[in-house]
C-alpha positions as CSV (number, residue, x, y, z in Angstrom):
1,M,-252.0,264.6,-63.5
2,N,-250.6,263.3,-66.7
3,L,-247.6,261.0,-67.0
4,V,-245.1,263.7,-67.9
5,D,-246.2,266.0,-65.1
6,G,-246.0,263.0,-62.7
7,I,-242.5,262.1,-63.7
8,M,-241.1,265.6,-63.9
9,K,-242.7,266.7,-60.6
10,S,-239.6,265.6,-58.7
11,K,-235.9,265.3,-59.3
12,I,-236.0,262.2,-57.2
13,R,-238.4,260.5,-59.6
14,I,-236.1,261.3,-62.5
15,K,-233.1,259.9,-60.5
16,I,-235.1,256.8,-59.7
17,I,-236.0,256.2,-63.4
18,L,-232.4,256.9,-64.5
19,T,-231.0,254.6,-61.9
20,L,-233.4,251.7,-62.5
21,Y,-232.7,252.0,-66.3
22,E,-229.0,251.7,-65.7
23,L,-228.9,249.1,-62.9
24,G,-232.1,247.1,-63.4
25,E,-233.7,246.2,-60.1
26,L,-232.9,247.4,-56.6
27,S,-234.3,247.3,-53.2
28,I,-235.7,250.6,-51.8
29,S,-232.7,250.8,-49.5
30,Q,-230.2,250.3,-52.3
31,L,-232.1,252.7,-54.5
32,A,-232.2,255.4,-51.8
33,K,-228.4,255.0,-51.2
34,T,-227.6,255.1,-54.9
35,I,-229.6,258.3,-55.6
36,G,-228.5,260.0,-52.3
37,S,-231.9,260.1,-50.7
38,N,-233.5,258.6,-47.6
39,Y,-235.6,255.5,-47.4
40,T,-238.9,257.2,-46.6
41,L,-238.7,259.8,-49.3
42,T,-237.5,257.2,-51.9
43,L,-240.4,254.9,-51.0
44,K,-242.9,257.8,-51.4
45,H,-241.7,258.5,-54.9
46,V,-241.4,254.8,-55.8
47,R,-245.1,254.4,-54.8
48,A,-246.1,257.4,-56.9
49,L,-244.2,255.9,-59.9
50,E,-245.8,252.6,-59.2
51,E,-249.3,254.1,-59.3
52,M,-248.4,255.6,-62.7
53,G,-247.3,252.2,-63.9
54,I,-243.7,253.3,-64.5
55,V,-242.1,251.0,-62.0
56,K,-243.2,247.7,-60.4
57,E,-242.3,245.7,-57.3
58,V,-241.1,242.1,-57.7
59,T,-240.4,239.7,-54.9
60,V,-237.3,237.5,-55.1
61,G,-237.2,235.2,-52.1
62,R,-237.7,237.5,-49.2
63,M,-236.5,240.6,-51.0
64,R,-238.8,243.2,-52.6
65,L,-237.1,244.8,-55.6
66,I,-238.2,247.7,-57.7
67,K,-237.7,247.8,-61.4
68,L,-239.0,249.7,-64.5
69,N,-242.2,248.3,-65.8
70,K,-241.3,247.2,-69.3
71,N,-244.9,246.2,-70.0
72,T,-246.3,249.7,-69.9
73,P,-247.0,251.4,-73.2
74,A,-244.9,254.4,-72.0
75,Y,-241.7,252.2,-71.6
76,E,-240.3,253.0,-75.1
77,H,-240.9,256.7,-74.5
78,L,-239.1,256.4,-71.1
79,K,-236.1,254.9,-72.8
80,T,-236.0,257.9,-75.2
81,L,-236.3,260.3,-72.2
82,V,-233.5,258.5,-70.3
83,N,-231.2,258.6,-73.3
84,T,-232.0,262.3,-73.9
85,L,-231.4,263.2,-70.2
86,K,-228.1,261.2,-70.2
87,N,-227.0,263.1,-73.4
88,L,-227.9,266.5,-71.8
89,M,-225.9,265.6,-68.7
90,N,-222.9,264.7,-70.8
91,I,-223.1,268.0,-72.6
92,Q,-223.1,269.9,-69.3
93,Q,-219.9,268.1,-68.0
């Protein structure tokens, strides 16, 4: 599966990317609450995005936080995608 197919496979993955772009780093629980999903489903999609190199987990003290992986070559394209999606959502409102 290519990167675009992997990201676009699920609305939850898109919501995760948009949320992390806006808010930075969040725990799985915070992320699930913010996107309106449950912990297990959010974790499943975070792990898939992690395998694609889109997000990464960082440990701060005892907390495990998820954030966008700015070191991936796709990061600049993700920024463009996020801005395009945000513009489309504004047009529909």
